VEXDREN-2710 file (C-alpha; in Angstrom, 1 decimal):
% VEXDREN-2710
k/r/px/py/pz
1/MET/92.8/120.8/120.2
2/ASN/96.5/121.3/120.0
3/ARG/97.5/123.3/116.9
4/GLU/100.9/124.3/115.7
5/HIS/102.2/126.2/112.6
6/ARG/104.9/125.0/110.2
7/ARG/106.2/126.4/107.0
8/CYS/106.6/122.9/105.4
9/LEU/104.8/119.7/106.4
10/ILE/105.8/116.4/104.8
11/ILE/103.4/113.4/105.1
12/GLY/105.1/110.0/104.5
13/SER/108.5/108.6/105.0
14/GLY/109.6/106.6/102.0
15/PRO/112.4/107.8/99.6
16/ALA/110.2/110.6/98.4
17/GLY/109.4/111.9/101.9
18/TYR/112.9/111.6/103.3
19/THR/114.5/113.2/100.2
20/ALA/112.0/116.1/100.4
21/ALA/113.0/116.5/104.0
22/ILE/116.7/116.5/103.2
23/TYR/116.2/119.3/100.6
24/ALA/113.7/121.3/102.7
25/SER/116.0/121.2/105.7
26/ARG/119.0/122.3/103.8
27/ALA/116.9/125.2/102.5
28/ASN/116.1/126.3/106.1
29/LEU/112.4/125.4/105.8
30/SER/112.5/123.6/109.2
31/PRO/110.3/120.8/107.9
32/LEU/108.2/118.5/110.0
33/LEU/107.8/115.0/108.7
34/TYR/105.3/112.5/109.9
35/GLU/106.4/108.9/109.2
36/GLY/102.9/107.4/108.9
37/LEU/101.8/103.8/109.3
38/GLN/104.9/102.2/107.8
39/PRO/108.0/104.2/108.6
40/GLY/110.4/103.9/105.7
41/GLY/107.6/102.9/103.2
42/GLN/107.5/99.7/101.1
43/LEU/111.3/99.4/101.0
44/THR/111.3/98.3/104.6
45/GLN/109.8/95.0/103.4
46/THR/112.6/94.5/100.8
47/THR/115.5/92.3/101.7
48/GLU/118.0/93.8/99.2
49/VAL/118.2/97.0/97.2
50/GLU/120.7/96.8/94.4
51/ASN/119.4/99.3/91.9
52/PHE/119.8/102.6/93.9
53/PRO/122.9/104.6/92.8
54/GLY/125.6/104.8/95.5
55/TYR/125.3/101.3/96.9
56/PRO/127.6/99.2/94.7
57/GLU/127.3/96.2/97.0
58/GLY/123.6/96.6/97.6
59/VAL/121.9/97.4/100.9
60/THR/118.9/96.0/102.7
61/GLY/115.7/97.9/102.5
62/PRO/115.5/98.8/106.2
63/ALA/119.2/99.9/106.2
64/PHE/118.6/102.0/103.1
65/THR/115.6/103.8/104.6
66/GLN/117.4/104.3/107.9
67/ASP/120.3/106.0/106.0
68/LEU/117.8/108.4/104.4
69/ARG/116.2/109.0/107.8
70/ASN/119.5/109.8/109.4
71/GLN/120.4/112.2/106.6
72/ALA/117.2/114.1/107.1
73/LEU/117.8/114.2/110.8
74/ARG/121.3/115.5/110.3
75/PHE/120.0/118.6/108.5
76/GLY/117.4/119.3/111.1
77/THR/114.2/117.7/110.0
78/GLU/111.8/117.0/112.9
79/ILE/110.5/113.5/112.5
80/ARG/107.4/112.2/114.3
81/SER/105.6/108.9/114.3
82/GLY/101.9/109.1/113.6
83/LEU/99.1/108.7/111.1
84/ALA/97.3/111.6/109.4
85/THR/93.6/111.2/110.1
86/LYS/92.0/114.3/108.5
87/ALA/93.0/117.0/106.0
88/ASP/91.6/120.4/105.3
89/LEU/93.1/121.8/102.1
90/SER/90.2/124.2/101.4
91/LYS/92.3/127.3/102.2
92/ALA/95.9/128.2/103.1
93/PRO/97.4/127.7/105.6
94/TYR/96.3/124.0/105.3
95/VAL/95.4/122.0/108.3
96/ILE/96.3/118.3/108.8
97/THR/95.1/116.4/111.8
98/PHE/97.1/113.5/113.2
99/GLU/96.5/110.8/115.7
100/GLU/95.8/112.0/119.3
101/GLY/94.2/115.2/117.9
102/VAL/97.4/117.0/117.0
103/GLU/96.7/119.6/114.3
104/VAL/99.4/121.0/112.1
105/GLU/98.8/124.2/110.2
106/ALA/101.2/124.4/107.2
107/ASP/102.0/126.9/104.6
108/THR/103.2/124.1/102.3
109/VAL/102.3/120.4/102.3
110/ILE/104.2/117.6/100.6
111/ILE/102.1/114.5/100.2
112/ALA/104.4/111.5/100.0
113/THR/102.1/108.8/101.4
114/GLY/103.1/106.2/98.7
115/ALA/101.1/103.3/97.3
116/SER/100.4/99.9/98.8
117/ALA/100.9/96.8/96.7
118/LYS/97.8/94.7/96.2
119/TYR/98.0/91.0/97.1
120/LEU/95.8/88.0/96.6
121/GLY/95.1/87.8/100.4
122/LEU/96.7/84.4/101.0
123/PRO/98.3/83.9/104.4
124/ASP/101.3/82.5/102.6
125/GLU/102.0/85.8/100.9
126/GLU/102.8/87.3/104.3
127/LYS/104.6/84.2/105.5
128/TYR/107.0/84.3/102.6
129/ALA/107.3/88.1/102.3
130/GLY/111.0/88.7/101.4
131/MET/111.5/85.0/101.0
132/GLY/110.3/84.5/97.5
133/VAL/107.2/86.6/97.3
134/SER/107.4/90.0/95.5
135/ALA/105.1/92.6/94.0
136/CYS/107.8/94.2/91.9
137/ALA/109.5/92.3/89.1
138/ILE/111.8/95.2/88.2
139/CYS/112.9/95.5/91.8
140/ASP/113.5/91.9/92.6
141/GLY/113.7/90.0/89.3
142/PHE/117.5/90.2/89.4
143/PHE/117.6/87.8/92.4
144/TYR/116.0/85.1/90.3
145/ARG/118.5/84.7/87.6
146/ASN/118.4/81.2/86.2
147/LYS/115.6/80.2/88.5
148/ARG/111.9/79.3/88.0
149/VAL/109.3/82.0/88.8
150/ALA/105.6/82.5/88.5
151/VAL/103.6/85.7/87.8
152/VAL/100.0/86.0/88.9
153/GLY/97.6/88.8/88.2
154/GLY/95.0/90.4/86.0
155/GLY/95.6/90.9/82.3
156/LEU/96.6/94.5/82.8
157/GLY/98.7/93.9/85.8
158/GLY/96.2/96.0/87.7
159/GLN/97.7/99.2/86.3
160/GLY/95.1/100.1/83.6
161/LEU/97.9/101.6/81.6
162/PRO/98.4/101.0/77.8
163/GLY/101.3/98.7/77.2
164/HIS/101.8/97.9/80.9
165/VAL/100.3/94.4/81.0
166/LEU/101.0/91.2/82.8
167/GLY/103.0/90.1/79.8
168/ASP/105.4/92.9/80.5
169/GLU/106.2/91.4/83.9
170/ALA/106.6/87.9/82.4
171/LEU/108.8/89.1/79.5
172/TYR/111.0/91.0/81.8
173/LEU/111.4/88.1/84.2
174/ALA/112.0/85.8/81.2
175/SER/115.2/87.8/80.4
176/LEU/116.5/86.7/83.8
177/ALA/114.9/83.5/85.0
178/SER/115.2/80.0/83.6
179/HIS/111.5/79.8/83.2
180/VAL/108.4/81.9/83.9
181/TYR/104.9/80.6/84.5
182/MET/102.0/83.0/84.0
183/ILE/99.1/82.0/86.2
184/VAL/95.9/83.2/84.6
185/ARG/92.4/82.6/86.0
186/LYS/90.6/83.1/82.7
187/ASP/90.9/80.9/79.6
188/TYR/92.4/83.7/77.7
189/LEU/95.1/86.4/78.2
190/ARG/93.8/90.0/78.5
191/ALA/96.5/91.8/76.6
192/SER/97.2/93.5/73.3
193/ASP/97.7/91.4/70.3
194/ILE/101.4/92.2/70.1
195/MET/101.8/91.3/73.8
196/ARG/100.1/88.0/73.3
197/GLN/102.3/87.3/70.3
198/ARG/105.5/88.1/72.3
199/VAL/104.4/85.9/75.1
200/ALA/103.6/83.0/72.8
201/ALA/106.9/83.3/71.0
202/ASN/109.0/83.2/74.1
203/GLU/110.0/79.6/74.8
204/LYS/110.8/80.5/78.5
205/ILE/107.2/81.5/79.2
206/THR/104.4/79.0/79.9
207/VAL/100.8/80.3/80.4
208/LEU/98.7/78.3/82.8
209/TYR/95.2/79.2/81.8
210/GLU/92.2/78.7/84.2
211/HIS/94.5/78.3/87.2
212/ASN/94.0/79.9/90.7
213/THR/96.7/80.2/93.3
214/VAL/95.5/78.8/96.7
215/GLY/98.8/78.7/98.6
216/LEU/102.5/78.5/98.6
217/TYR/104.9/76.0/100.2
218/GLY/108.6/75.7/101.1
219/GLU/110.8/75.2/104.1
220/ASN/113.1/78.3/104.2
221/GLY/111.4/80.2/101.4
222/VAL/109.1/79.7/98.4
223/GLU/109.6/76.3/96.8
224/GLY/106.3/76.0/95.0
225/ALA/102.7/77.1/94.6
226/HIS/99.5/75.2/95.2
227/LEU/97.2/75.8/92.2
228/VAL/93.7/74.7/91.3
229/LYS/92.9/74.3/87.7
230/ARG/89.2/75.0/86.7
231/LEU/88.3/75.9/90.2
232/GLY/84.7/75.0/91.1
233/GLN/84.2/72.9/87.9
234/PRO/83.4/69.2/87.8
235/ASP/86.9/68.5/86.4
236/GLU/88.6/70.6/89.0
237/GLU/92.3/69.6/89.4
238/ARG/94.9/70.4/92.1
239/VAL/98.4/71.1/90.9
240/ASP/101.7/71.8/92.7
241/LEU/104.0/74.0/90.7
242/PRO/107.7/74.0/91.8
243/ILE/109.0/77.5/91.6
244/ASP/111.7/79.7/93.4
245/GLY/109.8/83.0/93.2
246/PHE/106.2/84.2/93.2
247/PHE/105.5/87.6/91.7
248/VAL/102.1/89.3/92.3
249/ALA/101.1/91.7/89.5
250/ILE/97.7/92.8/90.4
251/GLY/98.5/96.5/90.9
252/HIS/99.0/99.0/93.6
253/HIS/96.6/101.2/95.6
254/PRO/97.7/104.8/96.0
255/ASN/97.3/106.1/99.6
256/SER/95.5/109.2/98.6
257/GLU/92.0/108.9/100.1
258/LEU/92.7/111.5/102.8
259/PHE/93.3/114.2/100.1
260/ALA/91.0/113.1/97.3
261/ASP/88.3/115.6/98.2
262/TYR/90.7/118.4/97.4
263/VAL/93.4/117.4/94.9
264/GLU/92.6/115.9/91.5
265/VAL/93.1/112.1/91.2
266/ASP/92.9/109.8/88.3
267/GLU/90.5/106.9/88.0
268/MET/92.9/104.7/90.0
269/GLY/93.3/107.2/92.8
270/TYR/96.8/108.5/91.9
271/ILE/97.2/112.2/92.5
272/LYS/97.4/114.3/89.4
273/THR/100.3/116.8/89.1
274/GLU/101.0/119.5/86.6
275/GLY/103.2/118.2/83.8
276/SER/106.6/116.9/85.1
277/THR/106.3/119.0/88.3
278/PRO/105.0/117.8/91.7
279/ARG/102.5/120.7/91.8
280/THR/98.9/119.6/92.5
281/CYS/95.8/121.7/91.6
282/ILE/96.1/123.4/95.1
283/PRO/98.8/126.1/95.4
284/GLY/101.4/125.1/98.0
285/VAL/100.4/121.4/98.0
286/PHE/102.7/119.0/96.3
287/ALA/102.7/115.2/95.6
288/ALA/105.8/113.1/95.5
289/GLY/106.6/109.5/95.1
290/ASP/104.3/106.5/94.4
291/VAL/101.1/108.3/95.4
292/ALA/101.5/110.3/92.2
293/ASP/103.3/107.7/90.0
294/PRO/101.3/104.9/88.5
295/LEU/104.0/104.1/86.0
296/TYR/107.6/103.7/87.4
297/ARG/107.2/103.3/91.2
298/GLN/111.0/103.0/91.9
299/ALA/113.0/104.3/94.8
300/VAL/115.2/106.5/92.6
301/THR/112.2/108.1/90.8
302/ALA/110.4/108.6/94.2
303/ALA/113.5/110.3/95.6
304/ALA/113.8/112.6/92.5
305/SER/110.2/113.7/92.9
306/GLY/110.8/114.4/96.6
307/CYS/113.6/116.7/95.6
308/LYS/111.4/118.5/93.1
309/ALA/108.6/118.9/95.8
310/ALA/111.0/120.5/98.3
311/ILE/112.4/122.9/95.7
312/GLU/108.8/123.8/94.6
313/ALA/107.9/124.4/98.3
314/GLU/110.9/126.7/98.8
315/ARG/109.9/128.7/95.7
316/TYR/106.3/128.9/96.8
317/LEU/107.2/130.2/100.3
318/GLY/109.6/132.7/98.8
319/GLU/107.1/134.0/96.2
320/HIS/104.5/134.5/99.0
321/GLY/106.8/136.0/101.6
322/LEU/106.2/133.1/104.0
END
């Protein structure tokens, strides 16, 4: 087995991982970053990024992540492709095993493996990715000003967080779109009373109860959704809903399984950190970005947490004379 030693190992290459690499490199930590299964993270699947400071005209997701990557390289980060397959965080230095049997022994580890959006599993979701299908209303809602959109998902938006319900997505989109359809499988809306009242009072929101999405259609992008009302019932009815955008709000899955035997995670799998810091329960191991953020999940907040993680790693190494 090929083993090498590093002062700082970064696992993941979204805004959190690349920002951590930039700060760690400038602090002379000589970081090694493994890009993982999806170099650049979820943003590589985003057509346009308009809400990250410093890009007044907007930038495509792939171009944005490439800029971050180039900046990390400029300061001396070593970047490799490869997926982590095993982790031993039982004692320092920590050992992470990557594909092809490469073992990296690290004094500090920054976990920036992100979270993966959950989808319904329809082939059309992949077909229209970046062409009308989105899993982030805050990220992409702006592109659907004065257009018709639909939101589909569980009553809590898959988040399990008080106040963060499917109605939040619909109400946010209603402030931009001409009309919002909420596609709900049940005959009721699982939400707080106040949220139900807000949805009911908004003339731009229509709740389609007992509807299932079975497909999407359109020539050069989403033009509508194929729905089935009262699926499996004697009065089952097929409905075509004309829309311009389809938002999936059934939550995200944090990519934390590899480390869950060592770090503390919440009931949804997000890595727990100490207060507002990126410190995990293991000294020298830090979590940054969406893998530790069930609430915001924005590029700018991920980048900020990557900065914090690198600063904490530098402090830890200094305090321990490493």
